[in-house]
N, C-alpha and C positions, 0 to 999 in steps of 0.2 A: 121421581123418587129413585129410580135406578141410578141416575147420574149422581145424585147426592150420596147414595150408598157407596158407590165406587169412590167418590171423593173422600168420604169418611174412612173407608178401608185403606186408602193410600195414606191418609194422615196417621192412622194407627200403625201401619207398617213402618213408616218413617220414624214415628215416635218410639216404637218398641225396639228398633234396630239402632237407634242413636244413643250410644252410651254416654255422651256428654250432656244429655238432657237433665241430669241430676243437679247441676249447679246453675246458678243464676246466669252466668256467662254462657253456659252451654244452652240454656233455654233461649237466650237471646240469639245465639248463632242458629239454632234450629228454626226459630221464627223467621230469620232472614232467609234461610235456605227455602223454607216453605213458601214464603212470599214470592221469591224469585221464580220458583217452579210454577206456582199457581198463576202468576202474571204471564209467564211464557205460554202456558196452556191456554189462557184466556185470549192471548194475542194470536194464537194459532201457530206459534213457533215450535218446531220440533225441539224439545227441551235439550236433548243431548247435543245436537248440532249448534243450537244457540249458545249453550254454556261453553262448549269447546271453542267456538268462534270468539266469544268475548274474552275468555281466559287466555287465548293466544294473542289477543290484541295488545298493542303498545299501551302500557299503563299511563304514560304521559298523554297520549291521545284521548284515552278515556277520561282522564282528569280535565282536559281542555274542553271536551264535548260530551259530557255524560248523557245528554239527551239523544245522542246518536247510537247509544248502546242499550237502549231500552228494548224489551222484546218486540214492541210494536214497530219501532224504528227499524229493528233488525229484519222483521218480516217484510216491511215495505221496501227496504233496500234490496233484499234478496229476491223479492218478487219481480223487481225491475231488471235483474240480471238475467242474461240469456242462459238457458240450461245447456250443459254439454251433454252429448249423447251418453256418456258413462254415468251421469247422475240420474238418469230415468229409471 
């Protein structure tokens, strides 16, 4: 129950602070953002790091291999990378 309440609270915070939600296109954009965030959380990806990493990636590379940029693929790829002492 506590987890579900936290998820609903996050949903309401996003919805209330998203001014573009009033149009059909805005609702669509909000649904896409919500889906990406929830998928990242479910995959165990730190949402901010995941989004920054993907948004800084080459768009052509993403278009060629979209399966490599899903939250799950991102987590698996980054779990295999050695950690530098500064990232601890």
